[in-house]
OpenMM code with the backbone's topology and positions (N, CA, C; nanometers):
from openmm import Vec3, app, unit

residues = "MET ALA THR LYS THR TRP LYS LEU GLY GLU VAL CYS LYS GLY GLY ILE ILE THR THR THR ILE ASN LYS LYS THR LEU CYS VAL ILE GLY LYS ASP TRP ASP TYR SER LYS GLY THR ARG ARG SER SER ASP GLN SER GLY ALA LYS GLU TRP ILE ARG PHE GLU ILE PRO VAL GLU TYR PHE ASP THR THR ASN GLY ASN ARG GLU VAL GLU SER PHE LEU LEU ASP LEU THR THR SER TYR HIS THR GLY LYS ILE MET ASP TRP PHE GLU ILE LYS LYS".split()
positions = [
    Vec3(11.1437, -1.2148, 4.9495),
    Vec3(11.0795, -1.3429, 4.9623),
    Vec3(10.9696, -1.3327, 5.0671),
    Vec3(10.8543, -1.3861, 5.0366),
    Vec3(10.7423, -1.3883, 5.1291),
    Vec3(10.7214, -1.5305, 5.1800),
    Vec3(10.7023, -1.5439, 5.3109),
    Vec3(10.6800, -1.6734, 5.3730),
    Vec3(10.5611, -1.6638, 5.4662),
    Vec3(10.4791, -1.7682, 5.4651),
    Vec3(10.3654, -1.7736, 5.5568),
    Vec3(10.3500, -1.9170, 5.6040),
    Vec3(10.3275, -1.9338, 5.7353),
    Vec3(10.3029, -2.0642, 5.7937),
    Vec3(10.1556, -2.0742, 5.8294),
    Vec3(10.0923, -2.1780, 5.7796),
    Vec3(9.9506, -2.2038, 5.8037),
    Vec3(9.9407, -2.3171, 5.9051),
    Vec3(9.9046, -2.2862, 6.0286),
    Vec3(9.8892, -2.3873, 6.1338),
    Vec3(9.7428, -2.4317, 6.1330),
    Vec3(9.7157, -2.5380, 6.0581),
    Vec3(9.5788, -2.5796, 6.0335),
    Vec3(9.5324, -2.6927, 6.1241),
    Vec3(9.6230, -2.7595, 6.1901),
    Vec3(9.5848, -2.8650, 6.2831),
    Vec3(9.5223, -2.9842, 6.2137),
    Vec3(9.4085, -3.0279, 6.2641),
    Vec3(9.3484, -3.1535, 6.2179),
    Vec3(9.2849, -3.1459, 6.0787),
    Vec3(9.2725, -3.0286, 6.0199),
    Vec3(9.2186, -3.0201, 5.8838),
    Vec3(9.3288, -3.0274, 5.7790),
    Vec3(9.4480, -3.0695, 5.8212),
    Vec3(9.5633, -3.0762, 5.7313),
    Vec3(9.6489, -3.1964, 5.7674),
    Vec3(9.6948, -3.2700, 5.6670),
    Vec3(9.7882, -3.3795, 5.6937),
    Vec3(9.9142, -3.3204, 5.7554),
    Vec3(9.9520, -3.3695, 5.8703),
    Vec3(10.0699, -3.3172, 5.9383),
    Vec3(10.0401, -3.1970, 6.0252),
    Vec3(9.9435, -3.1165, 5.9887),
    Vec3(9.9012, -3.0035, 6.0696),
    Vec3(9.9524, -2.8672, 6.0271),
    Vec3(10.0626, -2.8626, 5.9509),
    Vec3(10.1240, -2.7338, 5.9169),
    Vec3(10.1594, -2.7304, 5.7691),
    Vec3(10.1309, -2.6173, 5.7056),
    Vec3(10.1757, -2.5917, 5.5690),
    Vec3(10.2530, -2.4610, 5.5715),
    Vec3(10.3747, -2.4637, 5.5208),
    Vec3(10.4551, -2.3422, 5.5065),
    Vec3(10.4670, -2.3110, 5.3583),
    Vec3(10.4391, -2.1870, 5.3221),
    Vec3(10.4456, -2.1452, 5.1824),
    Vec3(10.5485, -2.0345, 5.1684),
    Vec3(10.6243, -2.0408, 5.0597),
    Vec3(10.7195, -1.9340, 5.0292),
    Vec3(10.7097, -1.9017, 4.8813),
    Vec3(10.7340, -1.7762, 4.8516),
    Vec3(10.7366, -1.7336, 4.7125),
    Vec3(10.8417, -1.6241, 4.6992),
    Vec3(10.9232, -1.6355, 4.5961),
    Vec3(11.0179, -1.5293, 4.5645),
    Vec3(11.0072, -1.5027, 4.4146),
    Vec3(11.1006, -1.4308, 4.3572),
    Vec3(11.0904, -1.3939, 4.2155),
    Vec3(11.0988, -1.5140, 4.1230),
    Vec3(11.1619, -1.6232, 4.1681),
    Vec3(11.1836, -1.7377, 4.0801),
    Vec3(11.1034, -1.8617, 4.1170),
    Vec3(11.0795, -1.8868, 4.2462),
    Vec3(11.0249, -2.0142, 4.2903),
    Vec3(10.9067, -1.9968, 4.3842),
    Vec3(10.8106, -2.0862, 4.3676),
    Vec3(10.6970, -2.0972, 4.4571),
    Vec3(10.7104, -2.2328, 4.5262),
    Vec3(10.6973, -2.2376, 4.6582),
    Vec3(10.7220, -2.3603, 4.7337),
    Vec3(10.6115, -2.3830, 4.8368),
    Vec3(10.5664, -2.5087, 4.8467),
    Vec3(10.4698, -2.5514, 4.9479),
    Vec3(10.5361, -2.6644, 5.0264),
    Vec3(10.5412, -2.6509, 5.1593),
    Vec3(10.6054, -2.7506, 5.2448),
    Vec3(10.5034, -2.8011, 5.3466),
    Vec3(10.4860, -2.9332, 5.3519),
    Vec3(10.4026, -2.9948, 5.4540),
    Vec3(10.4898, -3.0353, 5.5715),
    Vec3(10.4457, -3.0012, 5.6928),
    Vec3(10.5238, -3.0319, 5.8126),
    Vec3(10.4361, -3.1028, 5.9159),
    Vec3(10.5027, -3.1873, 5.9977),
    Vec3(10.4358, -3.2519, 6.1104),
    Vec3(10.4348, -3.1574, 6.2293),
    Vec3(10.3234, -3.1561, 6.3023),
    Vec3(10.3117, -3.0716, 6.4202),
    Vec3(10.4125, -3.1193, 6.5249),
    Vec3(10.4868, -3.0271, 6.5845),
    Vec3(10.5843, -3.0587, 6.6884),
    Vec3(10.5156, -3.0439, 6.8245),
    Vec3(10.4653, -3.1563, 6.8768),
    Vec3(10.3894, -3.1527, 7.0020),
    Vec3(10.4760, -3.1192, 7.1233),
    Vec3(10.6075, -3.1326, 7.1106),
    Vec3(10.6945, -3.0964, 7.2230),
    Vec3(10.6933, -2.9453, 7.2473),
    Vec3(10.6512, -2.8682, 7.1483),
    Vec3(10.6436, -2.7218, 7.1617),
    Vec3(10.5049, -2.6755, 7.2049),
    Vec3(10.4090, -2.7670, 7.2107),
    Vec3(10.2745, -2.7311, 7.2531),
    Vec3(10.1716, -2.7650, 7.1475),
    Vec3(10.0449, -2.7575, 7.1855),
    Vec3(9.9366, -2.7932, 7.0945),
    Vec3(9.8562, -2.6734, 7.0463),
    Vec3(9.8825, -2.5574, 7.0991),
    Vec3(9.8077, -2.4375, 7.0588),
    Vec3(9.8626, -2.3793, 6.9290),
    Vec3(9.7775, -2.3057, 6.8594),
    Vec3(9.8204, -2.2398, 6.7356),
    Vec3(9.9303, -2.1382, 6.7607),
    Vec3(9.9365, -2.0850, 6.8815),
    Vec3(10.0380, -1.9848, 6.9137),
    Vec3(10.1740, -2.0480, 6.9450),
    Vec3(10.1816, -2.1814, 6.9500),
    Vec3(10.3092, -2.2464, 6.9816),
    Vec3(10.4092, -2.2286, 6.8675),
    Vec3(10.5365, -2.2289, 6.9034),
    Vec3(10.6439, -2.2112, 6.8060),
    Vec3(10.6642, -2.3406, 6.7280),
    Vec3(10.6271, -2.3407, 6.6013),
    Vec3(10.6388, -2.4588, 6.5174),
    Vec3(10.7471, -2.4424, 6.4113),
    Vec3(10.8401, -2.3513, 6.4339),
    Vec3(10.9446, -2.3253, 6.3347),
    Vec3(11.0387, -2.4442, 6.3170),
    Vec3(11.0509, -2.5291, 6.4174),
    Vec3(11.1385, -2.6452, 6.4076),
    Vec3(11.0660, -2.7730, 6.3708),
    Vec3(10.9430, -2.7599, 6.3244),
    Vec3(10.8638, -2.8780, 6.2895),
    Vec3(10.9290, -2.9536, 6.1740),
    Vec3(10.9141, -3.0858, 6.1762),
    Vec3(10.9792, -3.1724, 6.0777),
    Vec3(10.9058, -3.1679, 5.9435),
    Vec3(10.9808, -3.1392, 5.8388),
    Vec3(10.9262, -3.1370, 5.7026),
    Vec3(10.9087, -3.2806, 5.6535),
    Vec3(10.7933, -3.3107, 5.5921),
    Vec3(10.7731, -3.4458, 5.5398),
    Vec3(10.7400, -3.4487, 5.3906),
    Vec3(10.7027, -3.3343, 5.3329),
    Vec3(10.6768, -3.3282, 5.1892),
    Vec3(10.6995, -3.1862, 5.1395),
    Vec3(10.7441, -3.1748, 5.0134),
    Vec3(10.7752, -3.0433, 4.9557),
    Vec3(10.7366, -3.0441, 4.8078),
    Vec3(10.6872, -2.9283, 4.7604),
    Vec3(10.6515, -2.9107, 4.6199),
    Vec3(10.7016, -2.7740, 4.5771),
    Vec3(10.7835, -2.7694, 4.4720),
    Vec3(10.8374, -2.6422, 4.4214),
    Vec3(10.8162, -2.6343, 4.2708),
    Vec3(10.7807, -2.5150, 4.2248),
    Vec3(10.7727, -2.4894, 4.0812),
    Vec3(10.8206, -2.3471, 4.0534),
    Vec3(10.8653, -2.3209, 3.9311),
    Vec3(10.9004, -2.1834, 3.8945),
    Vec3(10.7752, -2.0950, 3.8915),
    Vec3(10.7905, -1.9710, 3.9291),
    Vec3(10.6772, -1.8784, 3.9328),
    Vec3(10.6159, -1.8617, 3.7936),
    Vec3(10.6994, -1.8631, 3.6885),
    Vec3(10.6466, -1.8490, 3.5518),
    Vec3(10.5521, -1.9637, 3.5176),
    Vec3(10.5837, -2.0833, 3.5648),
    Vec3(10.4984, -2.1997, 3.5381),
    Vec3(10.3690, -2.1921, 3.6193),
    Vec3(10.3742, -2.1336, 3.7389),
    Vec3(10.2544, -2.1166, 3.8211),
    Vec3(10.1513, -2.0294, 3.7498),
    Vec3(10.1988, -1.9351, 3.6706),
    Vec3(10.1087, -1.8450, 3.5991),
    Vec3(10.0307, -1.9144, 3.4881),
    Vec3(10.0720, -2.0339, 3.4476),
    Vec3(9.9999, -2.1081, 3.3448),
    Vec3(9.8865, -2.1881, 3.4088),
    Vec3(9.7923, -2.2317, 3.3276),
    Vec3(9.6793, -2.3094, 3.3777),
    Vec3(9.7262, -2.4401, 3.4403),
    Vec3(9.8176, -2.5104, 3.3744),
    Vec3(9.8660, -2.6375, 3.4276),
    Vec3(9.9415, -2.6199, 3.5584),
    Vec3(10.0236, -2.5168, 3.5684),
    Vec3(10.0986, -2.4911, 3.6909),
    Vec3(10.0074, -2.4598, 3.8071),
    Vec3(9.9084, -2.3772, 3.7822),
    Vec3(9.8109, -2.3418, 3.8839),
    Vec3(9.7365, -2.4668, 3.9303),
    Vec3(9.6992, -2.5506, 3.8360),
    Vec3(9.6264, -2.6742, 3.8665),
    Vec3(9.7130, -2.7707, 3.9480),
    Vec3(9.8419, -2.7804, 3.9174),
    Vec3(9.9314, -2.8701, 3.9913),
    Vec3(9.9469, -2.8265, 4.1370),
    Vec3(9.9624, -2.6974, 4.1598),
    Vec3(9.9737, -2.6466, 4.2966),
    Vec3(9.8443, -2.6726, 4.3717),
    Vec3(9.7321, -2.6431, 4.3084),
    Vec3(9.6021, -2.6644, 4.3720),
    Vec3(9.5795, -2.8119, 4.4035),
    Vec3(9.6161, -2.8998, 4.3133),
    Vec3(9.6014, -3.0436, 4.3355),
    Vec3(9.6883, -3.0898, 4.4526),
    Vec3(9.8118, -3.0405, 4.4590),
    Vec3(9.9005, -3.0750, 4.5694),
    Vec3(9.8410, -3.0300, 4.7027),
    Vec3(9.7895, -2.9070, 4.7065),
    Vec3(9.7302, -2.8548, 4.8292),
    Vec3(9.6052, -2.9325, 4.8691),
    Vec3(9.5251, -2.9725, 4.7714),
    Vec3(9.4047, -3.0502, 4.8014),
    Vec3(9.4380, -3.1861, 4.8619),
    Vec3(9.5544, -3.2396, 4.8309),
    Vec3(9.5984, -3.3639, 4.8948),
    Vec3(9.6363, -3.3404, 5.0412),
    Vec3(9.6732, -3.2174, 5.0752),
    Vec3(9.7147, -3.1860, 5.2114),
    Vec3(9.6017, -3.1357, 5.3008),
    Vec3(9.5071, -3.0618, 5.2434),
    Vec3(9.4072, -2.9951, 5.3268),
    Vec3(9.2735, -2.9820, 5.2526),
    Vec3(9.1802, -2.9112, 5.3123),
    Vec3(9.0461, -2.8950, 5.2561),
    Vec3(9.0449, -2.7934, 5.1420),
    Vec3(8.9370, -2.7930, 5.0680),
    Vec3(8.9245, -2.6988, 4.9561),
    Vec3(8.9186, -2.5540, 5.0063),
    Vec3(8.8611, -2.5313, 5.1228),
    Vec3(8.8539, -2.3962, 5.1789),
    Vec3(8.9950, -2.3405, 5.2019),
    Vec3(9.0779, -2.4178, 5.2706),
    Vec3(9.2140, -2.3711, 5.2993),
    Vec3(9.2997, -2.3673, 5.1739),
    Vec3(9.2756, -2.4586, 5.0812),
    Vec3(9.3458, -2.4544, 4.9526),
    Vec3(9.3176, -2.3225, 4.8820),
    Vec3(9.1921, -2.2802, 4.8808),
    Vec3(9.1548, -2.1526, 4.8197),
    Vec3(9.2230, -2.0346, 4.8858),
    Vec3(9.2303, -2.0360, 5.0185),
    Vec3(9.2956, -1.9271, 5.0922),
    Vec3(9.4449, -1.9206, 5.0584),
    Vec3(9.5101, -2.0362, 5.0502),
    Vec3(9.6537, -2.0394, 5.0185),
    Vec3(9.6770, -1.9950, 4.8744),
    Vec3(9.5923, -2.0393, 4.7816),
    Vec3(9.6053, -1.9979, 4.6416),
    Vec3(9.5856, -1.8473, 4.6279),
    Vec3(9.4904, -1.7920, 4.7016),
    Vec3(9.4706, -1.6464, 4.7008),
    Vec3(9.5949, -1.5745, 4.7518),
    Vec3(9.6584, -1.6287, 4.8566),
    Vec3(9.7809, -1.5684, 4.9110),
    Vec3(9.8906, -1.5674, 4.8055),
    Vec3(9.9048, -1.6790, 4.7301),
    Vec3(10.0048, -1.6846, 4.6227),
    Vec3(9.9769, -1.5787, 4.5167),
    Vec3(9.8515, -1.5614, 4.4800),
    Vec3(9.8150, -1.4624, 4.3771),
    Vec3(9.8507, -1.3214, 4.4229),
    Vec3(9.8282, -1.2916, 4.5496),
    Vec3(9.8585, -1.1586, 4.6025),
    Vec3(10.0083, -1.1339, 4.6082),
    Vec3(10.0857, -1.2356, 4.6470),
    Vec3(10.2291, -1.2180, 4.6709),
    Vec3(10.3160, -1.2265, 4.5456),
    Vec3(10.2661, -1.2834, 4.4381),
    Vec3(10.3547, -1.2999, 4.3212),
    Vec3(10.3754, -1.1738, 4.2432),
] * unit.nanometer
topology = app.Topology()
chain = topology.addChain("A")
for resn in residues:
    res = topology.addResidue(resn, chain)
    for name in ("N", "CA", "C"):
        topology.addAtom(name, app.Element.getBySymbol(name[0]), res)
């Protein structure tokens, strides 16, 4: 399983996006920044509160509609630039 945390700050609703992908499921989690741990990108945000989650099967992600749904979800959370970077990460890791 591959996991990556994107600490995007003010260019993202909540400030943090955590992505995971394994053989069966692709998951995008939106989290609120935990200011008690600090405001820098280097701060430990592993305990940040989850406020939204999107999961789909990896086989469905490979279809046009699945890809579009993930991209649409990410665009609701962050900018098109960061959405592209996250989508590229999914393509590499699957």
